[in-house]
Structure formats: C-alpha cells, structure tokens
KEGU-183229 format. One record per residue (C-alpha): residue number from 1; z, y, x. Coordinates in steps of 0.02 Angstrom, whole numbers, plus 50000, padded with zeros to 5 digits. Example, Ala and Ser with C-alpha at 12.3 -4.5 7.8 and 13.67 -1.06 7.14 Angstrom:
<atoms>
nr:z:y:x
1:50390:49775:50615
2:50357:49947:50684
</atoms>
This chain:
<atoms>
nr:z:y:x
1:51877:51751:50698
2:51926:51662:50549
3:51791:51533:50502
4:51861:51433:50338
5:51678:51350:50318
6:51630:51222:50459
7:51483:51112:50384
8:51490:51046:50575
9:51654:50929:50533
10:51554:50823:50444
11:51431:50778:50602
12:51571:50754:50735
13:51514:50561:50737
14:51406:50442:50693
15:51535:50355:50572
16:51550:50519:50495
17:51361:50542:50482
18:51354:50395:50401
19:51483:50394:50286
20:51391:50568:50193
21:51207:50512:50214
22:51123:50567:50059
23:50995:50426:50087
24:50980:50285:50167
25:50838:50166:50221
26:50860:49990:50193
27:50735:49832:50254
28:50712:49757:50063
29:50618:49954:50007
30:50465:49896:50117
31:50316:49845:50111
32:50209:49768:50252
33:50026:49786:50232
34:49937:49624:50293
35:49758:49589:50334
36:49684:49411:50320
37:49505:49385:50395
38:49408:49230:50357
39:49333:49128:50464
40:49437:49194:50596
41:49527:49074:50715
42:49629:49207:50791
43:49728:49376:50769
44:49606:49523:50823
45:49675:49673:50876
46:49614:49831:50758
47:49553:50000:50846
48:49668:50135:50810
49:49810:50034:50751
50:49910:50007:50876
51:50007:49838:50838
52:49896:49782:50675
53:49791:49651:50706
54:49658:49557:50577
55:49738:49380:50533
56:49673:49212:50520
57:49777:49116:50393
58:49881:49017:50524
59:49934:49173:50594
60:49964:49246:50427
61:50100:49112:50396
62:50170:49169:50572
63:50182:49354:50510
64:50247:49322:50319
65:50380:49199:50429
66:50424:49349:50543
67:50431:49447:50357
68:50566:49341:50288
69:50661:49340:50441
70:50678:49529:50447
71:50717:49543:50265
72:50604:49676:50197
73:50552:49686:50012
74:50370:49631:50002
75:50193:49599:50078
76:50024:49666:50034
77:49872:49550:50077
78:49709:49648:50100
79:49556:49523:50138
80:49391:49536:50244
81:49268:49415:50197
82:49121:49344:50287
83:49004:49373:50138
84:48961:49542:50028
85:48855:49602:49900
86:48835:49744:49775
87:48914:49663:49658
88:49083:49643:49768
89:49074:49427:49684
90:49197:49362:49814
91:49311:49446:49725
92:49318:49346:49608
93:49293:49197:49713
94:49438:49055:49667
95:49411:49013:49835
96:49367:49150:49912
97:49504:49208:50078
98:49605:49336:49960
99:49632:49194:49815
100:49674:49054:49940
101:49774:49181:50063
102:49890:49219:49905
103:49910:49061:49874
104:49934:48980:50010
105:50088:49139:50055
106:50150:49105:49877
107:50176:48946:49897
108:50241:48981:50086
109:50381:49111:50017
110:50419:49063:49814
111:50518:49225:49768
112:50606:49245:49913
113:50471:49406:49949
114:50367:49497:49848
115:50189:49458:49859
116:50070:49574:49820
117:49885:49569:49789
118:49766:49728:49841
119:49648:49719:49697
120:49492:49834:49721
121:49319:49778:49781
122:49310:49894:49925
123:49318:49757:50051
124:49185:49644:49966
125:49044:49763:49931
126:48899:49800:50030
127:48906:49977:50000
128:49095:49990:50029
129:49110:50066:49870
130:49281:50019:49776
131:49166:49975:49627
132:48994:49924:49587
133:48864:50062:49561
134:48751:50122:49443
135:48562:50141:49438
136:48567:50333:49517
137:48713:50258:49650
138:48839:50337:49579
139:49021:50201:49550
140:48982:50138:49368
141:49173:50159:49288
142:49182:50059:49140
143:49082:49903:49228
144:49195:49874:49388
145:49335:49881:49237
146:49271:49713:49192
147:49284:49665:49374
148:49438:49710:49410
149:49506:49631:49238
150:49472:49461:49285
151:49505:49485:49472
152:49675:49516:49416
153:49694:49369:49296
154:49635:49262:49436
155:49740:49320:49581
156:49897:49327:49475
157:49856:49140:49420
158:49844:49136:49630
159:50018:49171:49613
160:50029:49373:49668
161:50202:49428:49575
162:50095:49594:49610
163:49933:49678:49577
164:49915:49847:49685
165:49764:49962:49577
166:49705:50047:49726
167:49527:50085:49647
168:49551:50230:49566
169:49443:50204:49417
170:49490:50272:49230
171:49563:50168:49147
172:49598:50032:49280
173:49784:49999:49235
174:49760:50005:49065
175:49620:49871:49062
176:49714:49747:49189
177:49867:49751:49082
178:49770:49699:48944
179:49689:49565:49048
180:49856:49498:49094
181:49960:49477:48938
182:49785:49416:48855
183:49819:49262:48952
184:50026:49243:48958
185:50054:49354:49128
186:50158:49463:49046
187:50243:49449:49211
188:50129:49483:49352
189:50189:49684:49384
190:50087:49805:49399
191:50089:49940:49575
192:49979:50084:49520
193:49908:50198:49635
194:49898:50358:49510
195:49899:50460:49641
196:49781:50404:49775
197:49686:50539:49881
198:49522:50578:49956
199:49588:50603:50101
200:49514:50604:50331
201:49691:50468:50368
202:49609:50314:50296
203:49485:50307:50463
204:49570:50167:50551
205:49601:50077:50367
206:49402:50078:50372
207:49403:49994:50561
208:49543:49857:50476
209:49431:49801:50354
210:49263:49805:50414
211:49223:49938:50278
212:49043:49955:50238
213:49047:50108:50148
214:48903:50220:50145
215:48941:50414:50091
216:49121:50457:50027
217:49233:50410:49892
218:49271:50585:49829
219:49197:50565:49647
220:49329:50435:49605
221:49504:50472:49726
222:49580:50647:49702
223:49560:50812:49782
224:49692:50850:49930
225:49700:51032:49829
226:49767:50946:49669
227:49938:50932:49626
228:49900:50957:49421
229:49806:50818:49433
230:49887:50679:49496
231:50020:50714:49364
232:49889:50682:49238
233:49821:50522:49330
234:50022:50475:49328
235:50039:50501:49138
236:49896:50410:49089
237:49947:50258:49225
238:50111:50251:49114
239:50046:50269:48970
240:49931:50108:49000
241:50081:50001:49070
242:50087:50045:49258
243:50278:49975:49339
244:50275:50077:49485
245:50151:50229:49528
246:50105:50251:49706
247:50073:50403:49806
248:49933:50383:49923
249:49922:50434:50077
250:50120:50484:50129
251:50143:50587:50245
252:50052:50727:50210
253:50092:50726:50025
254:50246:50709:50009
255:50269:50839:49884
256:50177:50744:49757
257:50285:50589:49804
258:50426:50717:49747
259:50345:50806:49607
260:50310:50598:49543
261:50480:50555:49560
262:50554:50723:49448
263:50400:50681:49314
264:50424:50497:49289
265:50581:50343:49268
266:50478:50232:49355
267:50475:50180:49531
268:50402:50281:49657
269:50302:50213:49805
270:50227:50295:49954
271:50087:50207:50060
272:50110:50301:50278
273:49921:50248:50286
274:49832:50204:50450
275:49775:50363:50511
276:49947:50441:50498
277:50017:50300:50595
278:49880:50323:50728
279:49959:50495:50758
280:50122:50468:50772
281:50085:50292:50905
282:49962:50439:51007
283:50081:50563:51034
284:50221:50426:51095
285:50084:50357:51213
286:50061:50549:51272
287:50241:50574:51296
288:50258:50712:51181
289:50361:50631:51037
290:50522:50502:51056
291:50424:50365:50942
292:50556:50272:50864
293:50656:50432:50803
294:50485:50502:50753
295:50478:50346:50654
296:50636:50338:50568
297:50608:50528:50535
298:50449:50518:50441
299:50521:50371:50340
300:50674:50458:50275
301:50581:50590:50253
302:50491:50511:50139
303:50633:50428:50055
304:50721:50607:50050
305:50555:50666:49953
306:50601:50537:49804
307:50502:50382:49858
308:50594:50219:49832
309:50462:50111:49895
310:50398:50131:50075
311:50227:50048:50114
312:50221:50044:50308
313:50154:49938:50457
314:50314:49977:50530
315:50422:49889:50420
316:50480:49726:50491
317:50512:49837:50694
318:50597:49972:50570
319:50685:49842:50480
320:50743:49766:50666
321:50801:49950:50723
322:50919:49949:50549
323:50994:49767:50599
324:51028:49840:50761
</atoms>
C-alpha cells in the first residue's frame, strides 16, 4: 500500500502535538468568578457548585492571593448583601458589600490582576430581577439605566478596572460609557454581556447569590433559539462603546461564540456557567468521565470557537494543571 499522506506523523509524541497545536490555553486569559457575602465570617459551600463558596471578606482576600499565585488574568466579583429592596438600593451604597470588596481587592492587587465588578441589580433586588420594576410588574428598562450609570461610576471609583454589564437592558453600554467618560473615568473598560441567553443552566448561580427571583428573565435575556438577534445585540454594544463582548452561557453556545468572533474585531469572552460546570462535576462523581481531561477539552473547545477570554470557576485549578 502506497500512502503518501500520513497525518498521524504529526501526532507521534506530545512534543510533536504541542509543536503544531493550533490553539493553546493560557492562564492569563482566564477570569475567575468570586462570590462575597455581607456579614459572613467563614466561607460557605454553594449547593451544586463543587469547590465554589460564598466568601467572607477575609477568605476572599486569601482566594485573590491564590489567583495571583496561579497567574490567571482576572477576577469577577459578585456580592450578596444582607438587605434587599425593590430598588436594589445596596447596589449604589458606596459602603455596601460590593463596593467594599472591590476597594479591598484593588488595594490588594493593584494592577497585577484585572478586577471586574459585576454591574447588575439582581443580587440586590427583593424580586431578583436585573432592573427595577414598573407599575405593571415588567422590568423598567430606562429607569434601570439611571441606576446602572450611578453604579458604574461608583464601582470604577472604588477601583474596578472593568465593569461586567450583565443586566441585558437596552442601551446599557452607551449609558455607562457616557457616565464614566463624563467624570473622567475614560480608562475603565466595559465587558459587555451582549449575548446573554435565558438559559436553564443558571440554576446553581441562583443559589450562589441567594437569588430572590420571581418569575423569569425571558423578557430581557435572549431567546435560546436566536442567533441573528445576538449579532444585532453585539453590533449595538460595539457601537455604544463596549471593549469586550461576552457570550453567556459558554458550552451550549459555542456557535454564538464563533459567530461573534467572526462578526467583530473586539476580544470575545465566554462564560462557562454554573449549570454547565455542575454537569461535568456530576458526571465525574458518577465515574462517567475523566474529569481533568473533560475540563481541558471544554476550555479548548471554547478557545477553538473563537473566545479570547474564558470565565470559569475552574480558572485556578486549570492554571495549575497547565503549569504541571
């Protein structure tokens, strides 16, 4: 048999495979989501999120030190307040848990790690929605934008390098960019959740932030059946001044990640969310898969689809794997 083309020649050793690898994972491209709970004195494990906890301010500091040592690129902070109301007032309390955590972390890391603050109201409202409600019970888009603008300025002044605009309100990026620029905070970046879908896979995250959600978010998060709509959302966020485009969830929406990477010339971020993580951990616990190989394969698929940045609860662990 005369076989001229033998692709297997380039798979004969790990060194050979590394040499021709088209995509590689780098710890510097990982963002680690972190949860901090007001009044907590010890870290509390989160149901169905193996290895993830609600931090106290003290344990948060230690976890940030771990992130620095692992060499990952950034952290994204979500806060759980003690008090909630219909307006999400604690979201604009400069002495509240989110602002306090951001200040402490920025003092701790300086510019060695990108500090990202989640900019949304869902953790702070008594009804669990990402904005304030109108009289008819729907989310009031424009009234919410006024709060987002104030929140953005406060969090940037607290030390956030970047703001994660996760609320999916129309016009949110433009309003936030204008508010930041209006007070001279021109170097604060916006990580725009341009394509955030109304997914079933957010379940464990709701436990992580003690969500008070009543109803669902289908009127403002995207319909999972739509791709063209995502491209429109992305185009609007780019026009309004986004610096990075986020697709969320990650694993289930790799087609959207790829389409976004082809559509715009901004960095694309993908967030492997709580329910996606929980599936892998459950399959591993059942002995159905090789956990480490599965995690690396998922992250590589995300990179291959076109994501520059990957937001994952496995960030520190995978950084250590890569170093090994």
